[in-house]
Backbone bond lengths (Angstrom), bond angles and torsions (degrees), N, CA, C in turn:
res aa  C-N    CA-C-N  psi(-1)  N-CA   C-N-CA  omega(-1)  CA-C   N-CA-C  phi
1 M - - - 1.447 - - 1.530 108.59 -
2 R 1.304 116.79 133.01 1.459 120.88 -178.37 1.519 111.13 -79.43
3 Q 1.319 114.91 152.74 1.457 120.84 177.97 1.524 108.97 -80.10
4 M 1.319 116.32 130.48 1.466 120.40 178.88 1.520 109.88 -75.22
5 D 1.303 115.28 144.86 1.453 121.73 172.37 1.525 107.30 -78.71
6 I 1.311 117.40 143.60 1.464 120.36 -177.78 1.524 111.89 -57.93
7 T 1.334 117.28 -31.77 1.467 120.09 -178.66 1.524 112.35 -73.82
8 E 1.328 117.84 -4.12 1.459 120.73 174.87 1.526 111.86 -81.11
9 F 1.324 117.86 -18.23 1.465 118.93 177.33 1.519 113.39 -127.15
10 I 1.324 118.80 -10.15 1.467 122.81 169.71 1.520 105.70 -129.70
11 S 1.309 117.11 122.05 1.464 119.68 -174.16 1.527 111.56 -64.92
12 E 1.328 115.50 150.32 1.462 120.71 176.53 1.521 110.08 -58.71
13 H 1.323 116.68 -38.22 1.470 121.10 179.39 1.530 110.37 -57.15
14 Y 1.340 116.84 -47.78 1.461 120.64 -179.76 1.529 111.10 -66.89
15 L 1.328 117.37 -43.94 1.466 120.69 179.61 1.524 111.35 -58.30
16 R 1.310 117.18 -37.80 1.462 121.55 -178.20 1.521 112.75 -73.96
17 R 1.337 117.95 -14.00 1.464 121.61 -179.66 1.527 112.99 -93.99
18 I 1.321 117.88 -3.95 1.464 121.85 -179.95 1.528 109.29 -68.18
19 H 1.345 116.06 135.44 1.465 120.99 180.00 1.525 112.56 -95.97
20 H 1.320 116.64 -32.29 1.466 120.67 -178.72 1.521 107.89 -135.68
21 G 1.334 116.27 116.13 1.456 120.55 -178.74 1.514 111.93 -106.09
22 V 1.316 115.68 148.24 1.464 122.32 176.53 1.527 107.70 -130.75
23 L 1.321 116.18 121.05 1.462 121.75 174.45 1.520 108.07 -109.84
24 R 1.319 116.31 125.34 1.465 122.23 176.71 1.521 107.00 -111.15
25 L 1.305 115.39 104.21 1.464 120.94 -173.81 1.521 110.84 -109.26
26 N 1.333 116.86 100.32 1.460 118.96 175.46 1.527 110.71 -87.11
27 H 1.338 116.97 -12.78 1.462 122.80 169.46 1.525 107.70 -150.14
28 A 1.306 115.83 159.82 1.467 120.26 -176.11 1.524 109.33 -78.61
29 N 1.304 115.93 97.82 1.458 120.63 175.70 1.522 107.17 -94.00
30 K 1.312 114.87 80.71 1.464 122.38 -171.97 1.524 112.30 -54.49
31 H 1.316 118.21 -46.62 1.465 120.66 -175.71 1.528 111.58 -65.36
32 F 1.324 117.07 -39.51 1.463 121.10 177.87 1.524 110.80 -63.40
33 V 1.327 116.56 -50.37 1.468 120.90 -177.03 1.525 110.77 -64.64
34 L 1.319 118.21 -44.63 1.461 120.65 -178.98 1.526 111.47 -64.89
35 S 1.320 117.39 -38.47 1.463 120.78 177.05 1.527 110.70 -62.97
36 L 1.319 115.75 -44.26 1.462 120.59 179.15 1.527 111.41 -63.85
37 L 1.327 117.15 -44.75 1.465 120.47 179.63 1.526 111.72 -67.53
38 N 1.318 118.01 -32.85 1.464 120.16 175.41 1.520 111.00 -65.12
39 T 1.325 116.75 -40.59 1.464 120.66 177.37 1.515 110.14 -64.21
40 W 1.330 116.95 -48.18 1.464 120.19 -179.81 1.523 111.97 -70.42
41 G 1.321 117.68 -27.04 1.459 120.79 179.42 1.517 112.47 -66.67
42 A 1.334 116.70 -30.25 1.465 121.01 179.49 1.526 110.86 -73.01
43 E 1.334 115.64 -40.17 1.471 121.12 -179.88 1.519 107.64 -170.09
44 N 1.326 116.81 140.51 1.459 119.39 176.13 1.519 110.44 -161.11
45 R 1.334 114.70 164.17 1.464 122.41 174.16 1.526 110.59 -118.41
46 L 1.315 116.14 19.16 1.458 120.46 -177.29 1.522 111.47 -62.52
47 E 1.322 114.74 133.41 1.461 121.21 172.76 1.526 109.92 -98.96
48 Q 1.344 115.60 -26.19 1.463 120.85 179.20 1.517 109.17 -163.45
49 L 1.324 115.22 147.61 1.454 122.08 174.38 1.523 107.68 -126.30
50 D 1.332 116.88 119.52 1.464 122.33 176.30 1.524 108.38 -97.98
51 V 1.323 115.89 128.37 1.460 121.66 -179.43 1.525 108.33 -118.25
52 Y 1.331 116.30 117.42 1.460 122.72 177.83 1.519 107.99 -101.69
53 R 1.327 115.86 125.77 1.462 121.63 -179.28 1.519 109.14 -136.71
54 P 1.332 117.29 158.79 1.462 119.83 -177.97 1.527 112.32 -66.72
55 K 1.335 115.39 149.45 1.471 121.47 175.94 1.519 111.32 -71.28
56 T 1.303 116.34 -27.11 1.463 120.53 -175.30 1.520 111.35 -61.17
57 Q 1.316 114.89 162.28 1.465 120.66 179.30 1.527 109.57 -57.43
58 L 1.303 115.82 128.02 1.458 121.05 -179.00 1.523 109.08 -101.99
59 D 1.305 114.72 95.37 1.457 120.03 179.87 1.524 109.37 -93.71
60 G 1.271 114.64 163.98 1.452 119.59 173.27 1.513 113.26 104.01
61 R 1.311 113.38 150.62 1.456 120.40 -177.85 1.523 112.02 -67.02
62 D 1.344 117.95 -34.81 1.465 119.80 -178.88 1.524 111.94 -60.98
63 W 1.348 117.37 -42.57 1.464 119.65 177.93 1.521 110.36 -61.60
64 K 1.321 116.79 -41.10 1.468 120.22 -179.57 1.521 110.98 -63.32
65 V 1.323 116.96 -41.18 1.469 120.87 178.19 1.522 110.27 -64.96
66 V 1.334 116.86 -47.22 1.468 121.15 -179.37 1.526 110.46 -60.37
67 E 1.323 117.42 -49.28 1.466 120.07 -179.09 1.525 111.67 -63.61
68 S 1.307 117.36 -40.10 1.461 120.93 179.22 1.525 111.20 -61.84
69 R 1.315 116.83 -45.27 1.469 120.20 179.75 1.525 111.56 -67.28
70 L 1.327 117.46 -37.76 1.468 120.00 177.35 1.524 110.85 -65.34
71 W 1.339 117.82 -40.63 1.467 120.58 177.24 1.526 110.53 -63.53
72 T 1.315 117.32 -40.95 1.466 120.71 176.97 1.522 110.31 -63.10
73 F 1.329 116.45 -43.46 1.467 121.54 179.48 1.525 111.20 -63.08
74 S 1.330 117.17 -27.88 1.471 120.52 -178.81 1.530 112.25 -66.79
75 S 1.319 118.13 -11.08 1.472 119.75 174.07 1.526 111.00 -77.24
76 I 1.333 116.79 -14.53 1.465 122.34 178.96 1.525 110.70 -101.69
77 V 1.322 115.83 -44.16 1.469 123.32 -175.60 1.525 107.73 -130.90
78 P 1.343 118.22 138.31 1.470 118.81 175.71 1.535 111.14 -60.61
79 V 1.327 115.92 122.45 1.461 121.99 177.40 1.521 107.47 -113.20
80 V 1.333 116.13 125.81 1.461 121.87 179.18 1.526 107.53 -110.22
81 F 1.326 115.74 120.61 1.459 121.31 -179.74 1.527 109.55 -94.44
82 H 1.332 116.01 134.13 1.465 122.83 178.20 1.524 107.68 -123.65
83 E 1.321 117.17 121.45 1.461 121.32 174.27 1.520 107.78 -96.42
84 V 1.320 116.55 117.02 1.463 122.22 -174.57 1.529 109.66 -131.92
85 D 1.338 115.73 164.15 1.464 120.10 178.73 1.529 111.36 -64.31
86 D 1.329 116.76 -47.14 1.466 121.22 -179.20 1.526 108.78 -135.59
87 P 1.324 118.22 103.75 1.462 121.00 -177.29 1.529 113.98 -58.22
88 L 1.326 117.01 -27.89 1.456 119.58 -177.76 1.524 112.54 -77.17
89 K 1.337 117.27 -19.31 1.461 120.96 -178.14 1.521 113.50 -109.55
90 A 1.308 117.87 -7.45 1.469 121.26 -177.34 1.522 110.24 -68.32
91 K 1.313 114.28 140.27 1.461 119.91 178.20 1.530 108.36 -75.35
92 A 1.318 116.08 128.43 1.470 120.85 -178.93 1.518 110.26 -71.32
93 S 1.328 115.07 143.39 1.464 119.48 175.76 1.516 108.39 -72.33
94 R 1.305 116.14 155.60 1.464 120.69 -179.71 1.511 109.80 -80.25
95 A 1.317 115.83 144.03 1.468 120.90 177.82 1.515 109.32 -65.33
96 T 1.325 115.96 143.25 1.459 120.42 179.93 1.497 110.58 -101.65
């Protein structure tokens, strides 16, 4: 079964209107993150993007690609990285 692109179930128009984004990455889903950043790279209203990732050692090429693209994206939108025990259970910070 193929992986769906995020824009197949959330329209690009809606994604571009988000003001505060939160990504909870318990593993490096390179295709998901790159698709999302490509959509936001074309146009966005983001004021901040919070990225929650595991504290554990992040090995593998996919993590390196994801982190590199997020750092590049941070030149457009403030990206705040949070290293937590479990990204899926961490309490999100409040938008400022």
